[in-house]
N, C-alpha and C positions, 0 to 999 in steps of 0.2 A: 065110117063106125068111128067112133070116139072111143077112147080107153086111157090106159098108162100110154105117155110117149117120153122114152128115156134119152137123153142128149151124151153121148161116150158110151164107148165100150171098151173104157177101164174097168178094173175093179170094183167101183163103186156103179158103175152102167150094169156090167154084167151081173152083179151080186143082188143092185135092185130087180132085174126081171125075175134072177132064181128064186128071191123070198117071197114076191108076189106071187108067185105060184105053189111055193110052199104051204103059203100062210092064204090057200085058200082059193086068192083071186081070180076069176073067172071070163073078165073081160080081154079084149082086146090089150096086146102089150107090143109096143114098136119100139125099137131100140135102134137108133139112128148114130152111124159114127163115119167119121171122116177118112180113117182108112180102111183100104179095101179088104182086109183081113178079119177073121173072125175074131173075137173077142180074145185076148190073150194078155197069159202074165207079163208084168215088166220084170219085177226084180233079177230075174235070171239073165236079163238082157248083159249086164255089166259084167257079171260074174259066170255061172257055170254055162250059158249058151255061147259064150265066146271063147272058152275052151272045148268047142264041141264036144261037151257032156249030153246034152240033150241037141234031138233034131229040133226043128219047128213045130213038128206036130205037137211035140212033149209042153209047148207054153200054153197050148190053147187049155181055156178054162173047161170048154165044152166044144165037142165034132159039131157037125153042122144037120147030123140026126135028132143031137138033143133039143135044139131050137125046134124042127118040125115035131116034133112030138108034144113038147109043149107050147105049141102055139103061140111061138115067140117070132116078131115077123123083123128080120135084121134089114136095113138099109145102110149098106155098108158102101164105102166109095164116096158119098156123099153128106154133105153139112148142112146143118142147120145155119140158117143166116139171119131170119129174126123170130121173136115172140110176139105173137098180138096177143093180149090178154083181156081187151076187151069180146074178140073173138074166139078166144080158146084153143088156138091155131099156131103151130111154126108151119116156117117156110124155108123149103131144101135149096139147095143151091141150083137145082133143076127146074124150081119151080113150081117142087110138088109141095101141096100143102097138108097138113095133117092133124087135124083136131083132137082134143084132147080133155079128156075130163081132170084128169091129173098128169100135169108134167115134172118131171126129174130132171136138176142139172145137175152131171155128173162128166163137166167139161173138165176139170183135171187142171192143169197145170202148162203153162207154157214156157217153153226154154228163152234164159238170156241169151243173148244172139253176141257174136263178138264182133266191136268195131271201131277195127282198127284197119288198116293197110294190109291187104292180102289174105284178108279172113274168106276170103270170096275162090281161094284157089283150090284145086284140085288135091286131097288129100284131107280137107279140114273137117271135121267130123265134129258130132254129137250123140250122146246118148238118151233117147227119148223113145224111141219107134222101131217097131219091127227092120223096116226101111234102112234108118240109123242105122242098125248094126249091120245086116247086109254090106250097105257101103263102108263102115268100119271094118268088116274080115275081109273084104276084096283087096282092102290097104294093107289092112295088118298082114297079110302074109306074103306080100313083098316087102315090109317092112324090117328096117335095122334097127333105127332109131326113131323114138316116140316122144316127144313133145307134150305135154297135157297141163293144160291151163286150169287151174282149181284146186282147193285143197279140202272141198269134200268128202262126202261119201260116194256118191258116184266117178269123181276123180280120182280117188284112192282104192276103190276097186276095179278101176279098170288099170289104175297102175300094177296092183297086184297081179290081174289077170294078164297082161302083156309081158311083165317079168316073169310069170310062170312058164311064157311063151319062147324067152329066152331074149326076148329084145330088150333093149338099152334101155334104160326108161327115164325121164326125168321130167319133174312135178313143179311147177311154176306157180307158188303160193304169194297174193299182195301182202297178207299179212304177214305176222313174225309166228305163227302155229298151225299147224292143222286142226281139224276140225274145230274149228275157236269157235261155230254158232253150235255144237253139238253136244260135246263134253269138257271137260274142265282140263285144266293145262298140265293136272298129272298124267291123265289119261293121253292126252294130245302128247306128249313124252316118248309115252310106253307105243302108241302105235308108230311115230316116227322114228324110233330103236328099230321095231319090226323093218319098217320097210326098207331103212337101213343094211340092217342083215340082210334082207334077199337083192341090195345094189341096186335099189331105187336110189338117185341123186336128186333130192328136195331143197330148193332153194326162196328162202322167205325176202321179202319185202322184193318181189321182183316183178317190175315193169317193163311190160311187153312194149316195143315200139312198132313193130311190123313184123309180119312173115312173107319172108321173102322166096318165090320161085323160078323153075328154069323158064326155056322158052316155048316151051309144051304146057305153062300153068301147072306144073306139079311143083306140092312145098319142095324146099330145097332146105330150109332154115328158119327160125324164128330169130331174131333180134330186139335184143334187151335194150333198155333204155340205157343202161351205163356199158354201152358196147358189144357185149359180150354176142356170141351167135353161137348159137347150138342145132347143127344139122339135126334135121328130123324128114323123115319123107311120110309121117302121120301128125296131126297136129288134132288134140282131142281138146274140146274146151268143156268142161264141166263148172260153170260159172254161175249156178244157180237157177230158179225158176220164179215164175210171178202168177199168179191166179190169174183163170182166165176168167175171166168176169166181163167181158165183152157183150155177151148176148143180153146177158143181167144188166148191163147198167141201163145198155139201150132199150131193154123192159121196164127200165125205170124200180128196179128191184135195188133193195138198201145193197151196197156194198161197201166196202172198204178192208185193202187187201183182203177181197173175198167174199163169196155172196153170205150177209148174215143169216143166221138161222136159230129157230129157239131149241129147246129140248125135245122137239120132234124133228129135229130137220126141216121146217117149215118156213120159208120165206116171207118178208109182210104183206105175201099175197096166198091165201087160205089153200088153193091150187097148184102151189106149185113149190117143190121140194128142192134142194142140195144135196148134195154128200159128196165125199172125199177133198182132193187137194184145192177144190174151188169152192169149200165152203168152211166159214168162218161162227166160231160157237164160242158162249160161255163155260169153261169148262168145268165142273163141280167140285173137281181137287184142288183148283190153281184159282178158282173163285175170276178169272179174266177170261177177255175172247181171244181166244187162240185159232190157226188155221194149222193143220197138221198134215204133213206129206209122209204118209206110211199105210200101208197095208190094210194094219187093223183098224185105222179110222175111218176107209173109206166101206169096210166090209159093213163092219159094226154099221154105220151109220144107214146103210142101205138097207138092212135089218128092220132095221126102228122105222125105216120112211115105210116099207112093207108092214109093218102090223100096222102103223099108222092108218092108211090106205083102206086097210080090210078091216076097222074099224076097231080094232084093238088098242088096248093102252099099253102105253110104251115111251120111253123118255131114252135118250142117248144119253149114258152114266158109266160110261166103258174108260177104267183106265189105259194111257197109253202105253202103248209098249212099240219098239223100233226094233230092228237088227240090221248087221252088216257083217258079212262076209269077205276076210279078206287072208290070204293064204290058209294057214291051220288057225285060225282067229276067227272065232264067233264072238262078235262085240253084242252084246244087247242093253237093252234100254227099257225101263221101265218108269212113268212116271215124268215130271219135269223138274227135272233140278234149278230152275232158275230160282235167285233170291234164295238158295241155301246159305245156312251157318256154318255146317261143319260135316265132314263125314268121318266115314271109319272104313277101315280095309277089313275084309274078309280073304284067308288065301294066301298065294306068292305067286308075285309078279312073276318072281327067278321059274317058275316053274308054270308060268302060261297063264294059271288058273286065279282069277281072282277076282273080288267084288267089293264095288264102292257103295256104301251104304249113304246116302244124303238126308240132312236133315234140316228142318227151318224150327232155329231153337231144338222142342224135344220131339218134333211130328217125325216122321217116317214117311217123305214127298218123292224121292226115285229111288233108284239103285240100279249102277251100269256093271256088267259082269262081261268076264272075259274066260269064256269055255266053263262055266259054271251053269249049267241049265235051271238046276235043280235052285240056284239061288234066284234067279229069273223070276221063274212059275211062283215061288213061295214068296216074292215081292211080290207080283202082280194081286194075286189073294192077300198080303198082308196092306198094301196101299188102298186096293178097295172098302178093305172091312175097317180104316183107320186104326190100327194096330201097330206099335212102333216098338219094335226089339233095343233093349239095352246094347248098349256099348261093348259089356261084358258076352250077353250071348250073343253079339256078331260078331265078335272075336273068337271065342269058342270053337273052333273046329268040329268037335262031335257034338253041338246045340243043334237039334230040328229047329229050322224055323218055323216047321208048319205045326211044330206042337204048341206053338202062340193061336193057333187058330182053334183048336179044341177047350181053349180056356174058357 
């Protein structure tokens, strides 16, 4: 029987299945995922889960009972290896074929792998899957010195977690500041100071030459091209991801740094949709094509797809937002700050509670907040409504930003 086939069991994949049932879809739903686990949440992997604050069951979106009760067929531990658009079917790695009426590509992103001598040694790891984290946990328990390659969110979240566990942490950044692709120089410096306060050694313009190991194949150290030798029993690489578009490209769907979709998250094939980290769309707030790696984007796109498949009017028109937890710092971002002309600050960096409001000319386009969730929530509503507070209103601690929405 044909119905909806979903490729991928991350946030976009799970939400697609759940939202289809909530929208009244009564046909067959089959979710295929290469991992052998029930669909689970990824964000806690680099944070609370490593601190043993949550068990693996707490990561699950739902238990098996939910999928049974809602007639969602899970094909776990198997990968889709090809899509036939003419026959409207997908083939799995066990040669099983699944027919579809509608297909949802939620393949997510692929990790960039280290390409240097020693990168295959025991003790070199990544963070993307539950299996990755099991590997990291096994090594972290026996580790005193950890070297992290990369300066993005995953790398820094893991650095914060390892530091809280009492490990000696060194972070190697190829460029001249952390979070260079995500936040402004001012916020990069603030987060750098936070990590320094927790004893993390962050080195810039760091070029790794190789990773060395002992006679048993275990990591011993990381050597930089300037000759510096950094002892380590664990090396974590957080050097970014790329959109997983291999299946889409082979199926001749339009792709360019992601699967190209319209406002309904539909590809150039009317019966195939894409959502999440692998989907690229024209953002109505920036006017440009973007691909977002965030939970919000994956969830909201999946909800739109479910409505479209069930014959309801829907377009993806969500304001992007993101978050990162490092130590006691909750960094929340709403909107896209690229191309901003100026910003105003609300709150105090000294008190670790402040927000940066980014403008393009006179229009509010993004807000980055540190431990000010009310500003973040107000910002999501203001940007969606196209409303921009004045400098005086932003800098007035007593002014309620949400009051602008009532005018």
